[in-house]
C-alpha positions in Angstrom: 34.3 22.0 18.6 33.9 20.6 15.1 30.8 22.6 14.0 28.9 25.6 15.2 25.5 26.0 13.5 23.2 28.9 13.9 19.5 28.4 13.0 16.3 30.3 13.7 14.5 27.2 15.1 15.7 24.1 16.9 13.8 21.0 17.9 15.1 19.6 21.1 15.6 15.8 20.7 14.6 15.1 24.3 11.7 17.4 25.0 10.8 17.9 21.3 10.1 21.6 22.1 10.9 24.2 19.4 13.4 26.8 20.6 14.2 30.0 18.8 17.5 31.5 17.7 19.9 28.7 18.6 23.5 27.9 18.1 24.2 24.1 18.0 27.8 23.0 18.8 28.9 19.6 17.6 31.9 17.7 18.9 32.7 14.4 17.4 29.5 12.3 17.1 27.7 14.3 19.8 25.8 17.6 20.3 28.1 19.2 22.8 26.0 22.2 23.7 23.0 24.2 22.6 23.1 28.0 23.1 19.5 29.4 23.2 19.2 33.0 22.1 21.7 32.6 19.4 23.6 35.8 20.0 27.2 35.3 20.8 29.7 38.2 21.0 31.7 38.0 17.7 29.2 35.8 16.0 30.2 32.2 15.2 33.8 32.8 14.5 36.1 31.0 16.9 33.3 28.7 18.3 34.3 25.8 16.1 36.5 24.6 13.3 33.6 25.0 10.8 30.5 27.2 11.0 27.2 27.1 9.3 24.8 30.1 9.5 21.1 29.7 8.3 18.3 32.2 8.5 14.8 31.0 8.7 15.7 27.3 9.1 15.0 24.6 11.6 17.6 22.1 12.9 15.9 18.9 14.1 16.7 15.3 14.6 17.3 13.5 11.3 14.7 11.2 10.0 14.9 7.5 10.9 13.5 5.2 8.3 12.5 2.3 10.6 11.7 -0.2 7.9 13.0 -0.5 4.3 14.3 -3.2 2.0 17.2 -1.6 0.2 18.0 -4.8 -1.7 14.7 -4.4 -3.5 15.5 -0.9 -4.8 16.3 -2.2 -8.3 12.6 -3.0 -8.6 11.6 0.7 -8.5 8.7 1.2 -10.9 8.9 -2.4 -12.0 6.1 -3.9 -10.0 2.5 -2.9 -10.9 0.1 -1.4 -8.5 -3.2 -3.1 -7.7 -1.8 -6.5 -6.7 -2.9 -8.2 -3.5 0.0 -9.2 -1.3 0.0 -12.9 -2.4 0.1 -11.6 -6.0 2.9 -9.1 -5.3 5.2 -11.5 -3.4 6.1 -13.8 -6.4 7.2 -10.7 -8.4 9.5 -9.7 -5.6 10.9 -13.2 -5.2 11.6 -13.2 -9.0 13.3 -9.8 -8.6 15.7 -11.2 -6.1 17.2 -13.4 -8.9 18.5 -10.4 -10.8 22.3 -9.9 -11.2 24.1 -8.9 -8.1 25.5 -5.8 -9.8 22.0 -4.6 -10.5 20.9 -5.2 -6.9 23.9 -3.4 -5.5 23.4 -0.5 -7.9 19.9 -0.2 -6.6 21.1 -0.1 -3.0 23.6 2.6 -3.8 21.0 4.7 -5.5 18.6 4.2 -2.7 21.1 5.3 -0.1 21.6 8.5 -2.0 17.9 9.0 -2.0 17.7 8.6 1.7 20.5 11.1 2.3 19.0 13.7 -0.1 15.7 13.6 1.8 17.0 14.2 5.3 17.2 10.6 6.6 20.2 9.9 8.9 19.2 6.5 10.4 18.0 3.4 8.7 16.7 0.0 9.8 17.1 -2.2 6.7 15.8 -5.7 6.2 18.7 -7.4 4.4 18.8 -10.9 3.0 22.6 -11.0 2.5 23.9 -8.0 4.4 24.7 -6.2 1.1 23.3 -2.9 2.3 25.8 -2.4 5.1 28.7 -1.1 3.0 26.5 1.3 1.1 24.8 2.7 4.2 28.3 3.3 5.6 29.6 4.7 2.3 26.9 7.4 2.4 27.4 8.2 6.0 24.2 6.8 7.3 23.7 5.3 10.8 22.3 1.9 10.0 21.2 -1.5 11.2 21.2 -4.3 8.7 18.6 -6.7 10.1 19.6 -10.1 8.7 16.4 -11.8 7.4 15.8 -15.4 8.3 12.9 -17.5 7.4 11.8 -21.1 7.3 12.0 -23.6 10.2 8.3 -24.3 10.3 8.8 -27.3 12.7 11.7 -28.4 15.0 14.7 -29.5 13.1 13.3 -28.3 9.7 15.8 -25.5 9.0 16.1 -23.2 12.0 19.7 -24.0 12.8 20.7 -23.8 9.2 19.0 -20.4 8.8 20.9 -19.0 11.8 24.2 -20.5 10.6 23.7 -18.7 7.3 23.1 -15.4 9.2 26.4 -16.1 11.1 28.2 -16.6 7.8 27.0 -13.1 6.8 28.2 -11.7 10.1 31.6 -13.3 9.5 31.9 -12.0 6.0 30.6 -8.4 6.5 31.0 -7.4 10.1 33.6 -7.2 12.8 33.5 -10.5 14.6 32.5 -11.0 18.2 35.3 -13.2 19.5 33.7 -13.5 23.0 30.8 -15.4 21.3 32.4 -17.1 18.4 35.8 -17.9 19.9 38.2 -19.6 17.4 35.4 -19.5 14.8 35.9 -15.8 14.6 38.7 -16.2 12.1 42.1 -14.6 11.8 43.5 -11.1 11.2 42.1 -11.0 7.7 38.5 -11.0 9.0 36.4 -8.0 8.0 36.0 -4.8 10.0 32.5 -3.7 10.7 31.3 -0.9 8.3 31.5 2.4 10.1 28.2 3.5 11.6 26.4 0.3 10.7 25.6 -2.7 12.9 23.5 -5.8 12.4 20.4 -7.2 14.0 18.0 -10.0 13.1 14.8 -10.2 11.2 12.7 -13.4 11.3 10.4 -12.7 8.3 6.8 -13.2 9.4 4.7 -15.8 11.4 3.4 -17.3 8.1 6.9 -18.0 6.7 9.0 -18.5 9.9 8.5 -21.1 12.6 8.5 -20.7 16.4 11.9 -22.3 16.8 13.6 -19.9 14.4 11.8 -16.9 15.9 13.1 -17.9 19.3 16.7 -18.4 17.9 16.7 -15.0 16.3 15.0 -13.2 19.1 17.2 -14.8 21.7 20.4 -13.9 19.8 19.2 -10.3 19.3 18.2 -9.7 22.8 21.0 -11.7 24.3 23.5 -9.5 22.4 21.4 -6.3 22.8 20.7 -6.1 19.1 17.5 -5.0 17.3 15.1 -7.7 16.2 12.4 -6.8 13.7 9.6 -8.7 12.0 6.6 -8.3 9.7 3.3 -9.2 11.4 -0.4 -8.8 10.7 0.4 -7.2 7.4 -2.6 -8.5 5.4 -6.0 -10.1 5.8 -4.6 -13.1 4.0 -2.0 -13.5 6.7 -4.6 -13.3 9.4 -6.6 -16.0 7.6 -3.6 -18.3 7.1 -2.3 -18.0 10.6 -5.6 -18.4 12.3 -7.2 -21.0 10.1 -4.5 -22.3 7.7 -6.5 -21.4 4.6 -6.6 -18.8 1.8 -4.3 -17.3 -0.8 -1.2 -17.5 1.4 -1.7 -21.2 1.8 -1.8 -21.5 -2.0 1.2 -19.3 -2.4 3.4 -21.2 0.1 2.3 -24.5 -1.3 3.3 -23.3 -4.8 6.7 -22.3 -3.4 7.2 -25.9 -2.1 6.4 -25.4 1.6 5.0 -28.6 3.1 1.7 -27.6 4.8 0.2 -31.1 5.1 -1.7 -31.3 8.3 -1.5 -27.6 9.0 -4.9 -26.2 10.1 -3.8 -22.8 11.5 -2.9 -21.8 15.0 -6.3 -20.6 16.0 -5.1 -17.2 17.0 -4.0 -13.9 15.4 -0.5 -13.3 14.1 0.3 -10.8 16.9 -1.1 -13.0 19.6 0.9 -15.9 18.3 4.1 -13.9 18.3 3.8 -11.9 21.5 2.0 -14.6 23.4 2.9 -18.1 22.6 6.2 -17.7 20.8 8.0 -14.8 22.5 5.9 -13.9 25.5 7.9 -15.6 28.2 11.0 -13.5 27.3 9.4 -10.1 26.8 9.7 -7.4 29.4 7.4 -4.4 30.1 9.0 -2.3 27.4 10.7 -3.7 24.3 11.6 -0.8 21.9 14.3 -2.9 20.2 11.6 -5.3 19.1 10.2 -3.6 16.0 6.9 -5.0 14.7 6.3 -3.9 11.2 2.9 -3.1 9.8 0.4 -4.5 12.4 -2.2 -3.4 9.9 -4.8 -5.8 11.2 -4.3 -5.8 14.9 -7.3 -7.4 16.7 -8.7 -6.3 20.1 -6.9 -9.0 22.0 -3.7 -8.0 20.3 -3.9 -4.5 21.7 -3.7 -5.8 25.2 -0.5 -7.7 24.4 0.9 -4.6 22.7 0.1 -2.6 25.8 1.7 -5.1 28.1 5.0 -5.4 26.1 5.2 -2.0 24.4 7.4 -2.9 21.4 8.1 -0.4 18.6 5.5 -0.6 15.9 6.3 0.6 12.4 3.7 2.2 10.2 4.6 2.5 6.5 1.9 4.9 5.2 2.6 5.0 1.5 3.2 1.2 1.2 0.0 0.7 3.2 -1.9 2.8 0.7 -0.2 1.0 -2.2 -1.9 -2.3 -1.2 -5.2 -0.6 -0.4 -5.3 -1.8 3.2 -8.0 -0.7 5.7 -7.2 2.5 7.7 -4.3 2.0 9.9 -5.2 1.6 13.7 -3.4 4.7 14.7 -5.6 5.7 17.7 -5.5 2.1 19.1 -1.7 2.1 18.8 -1.4 5.3 20.8 -3.8 3.9 23.4 -1.6 0.8 23.7 1.5 3.0 24.3 3.7 1.4 21.7 6.8 3.2 20.5 5.4 4.3 17.1 7.9 4.6 14.3 7.6 5.2 10.6 9.2 3.6 7.5 8.9 3.5 3.8 9.0 -0.2 3.1 10.7 -1.0 -0.3 10.8 0.7 -3.6 8.9 -2.4 -4.9 5.8 -1.0 -3.0 6.5 2.7 -2.8 7.3 5.5 -5.2 10.1 6.9 -3.0 12.0 6.8 0.2 11.5 10.3 1.5 10.1 10.4 5.0 8.4 13.8 4.6 6.1 12.2 2.0 5.3 9.5 4.5 4.5 12.2 7.1 2.3 14.1 4.7 0.2 11.1 4.0 0.1 10.0 7.6 -1.1 13.5 8.6 -4.3 12.9 6.6 -5.3 10.1 9.0 -8.3 11.3 11.1 -6.5 10.4 14.3 -3.2 12.1 13.4 -1.3 14.4 15.7 1.4 16.1 13.7 3.9 16.5 16.5 3.5 12.9 17.5 4.1 11.9 13.8 7.3 13.9 13.7 8.4 12.2 16.9 7.7 8.8 15.3 9.8 9.7 12.3 12.7 10.9 14.3 13.3 10.4 18.1 11.1 7.3 18.4 13.2 5.7 15.6 16.3 6.6 17.5 15.0 4.8 20.5 14.3 1.7 18.5 17.8 1.8 17.1 19.4 2.4 20.5 20.8 5.8 19.4 22.0 8.0 22.2 20.0 11.1 22.9 22.8 13.6 22.2 23.8 12.0 18.9 24.7 14.6 16.3 22.2 13.0 13.8 20.6 16.2 12.5 18.8 17.7 9.5 18.5 21.4 8.8 15.5 22.5 6.7 14.5 25.8 5.2 11.2 27.0 6.6 8.3 28.7 5.0 6.8 31.8 6.6 4.9 31.1 9.8 5.7 30.0 13.4 4.4 26.4 13.3 7.4 24.5 12.2 5.8 21.1 11.8 2.7 22.2 10.0 4.8 24.4 7.7 7.0 21.5 6.7 4.0 19.4 5.7 2.1 22.2 3.8 5.1 23.5 1.7 8.0 22.0 -0.1 11.0 22.7 2.1 14.6 22.5 1.0 17.1 20.4 2.9 20.1 22.7 3.7 22.3 20.2 5.4 22.3 17.0 7.4 24.7 15.3 9.8 25.0 11.6 10.8 27.3 10.7 13.7 28.6 14.3 13.6 29.7 14.0 10.0 28.2 16.3 7.3 26.6 14.0 4.8 24.5 16.4 2.8 24.9 20.1 2.0 22.7 22.0 -0.4 24.1 25.6 -0.1 
């Protein structure tokens, strides 16, 4: 065994029940055994190469940040609050033109923030794949979802967008010779960053056409990769997709998008995506399809969500940043989606710590605290395809009291240590 860890409380990653007085044994990247009762003759000595002994602490699955944009981290505190989404987007587009060294410095700092706040897994939306090496450097388990957009009509850029994504794969990840054949390159080709894989992220239904969605979705699901997309994020998006009017129409026209003759699709963004565009290929459960935001899901959308059960990511603090209407939490539970939580970017959030997301989410009138902690941990694992016995763990100091989850939200709790893929990535004491 590599590690033996004794804690007063342990959250089982399968049942999510809290067990008392537990010794957790880690071997490689797996939790090899859990000894309930915590009393072993001779203590922890001899159980593993390294031992950690914590009184009044809880060991639980590490947080999974199911949606962030690490390559916008250099814009932390640079974008003013109070902007509508169509006003905010141009500032972010301008921020992407900053020097590469500044962008990478922001990603590096952001990964440190994630580790320091108990996050062990990340789904990052990445324009150029730059985050992969930094997530790996800091020991995180990550998926760099390569963002593609454009291709509003057949032949108008879909193939080019996917070719660019493949170029990123060739330059930053281990190559799939079964798919790429001779195009995979030679022995000098890169090796995939440890612990980090890639997926695909068609941006949103207002910026990405059906053909490109189907290309990206087909690649992701054909290769058993994650696919994630923004959808129904704003009222402006709902107006543009359904009627082809409003501030998003003006923004896209300003950005040079040819919208001549476009009068909307006559349906909601979610219905367009899950019905017309991707419906024929969806199964009964699709946790590896992560729909981000869904702030303005319509009644008909909920039927589609219930039929396909994707992962749906709520970003509570970013949601509040833009002043959106209350998030449809009860309706999402009723639809049976795999609820996950994320932070979005530091261009629309004050931090990347998931406990702060949970504290705000817990104020929702329909909140169930245990379900929220599941959303921030094991549900995120399911979306990422992480195995159930993965040694992706965080150990937190506990305030007095028996209710672990309520205690963590009511008091500031220290992070004692965290593990990702069985490796110790943070240690406070």
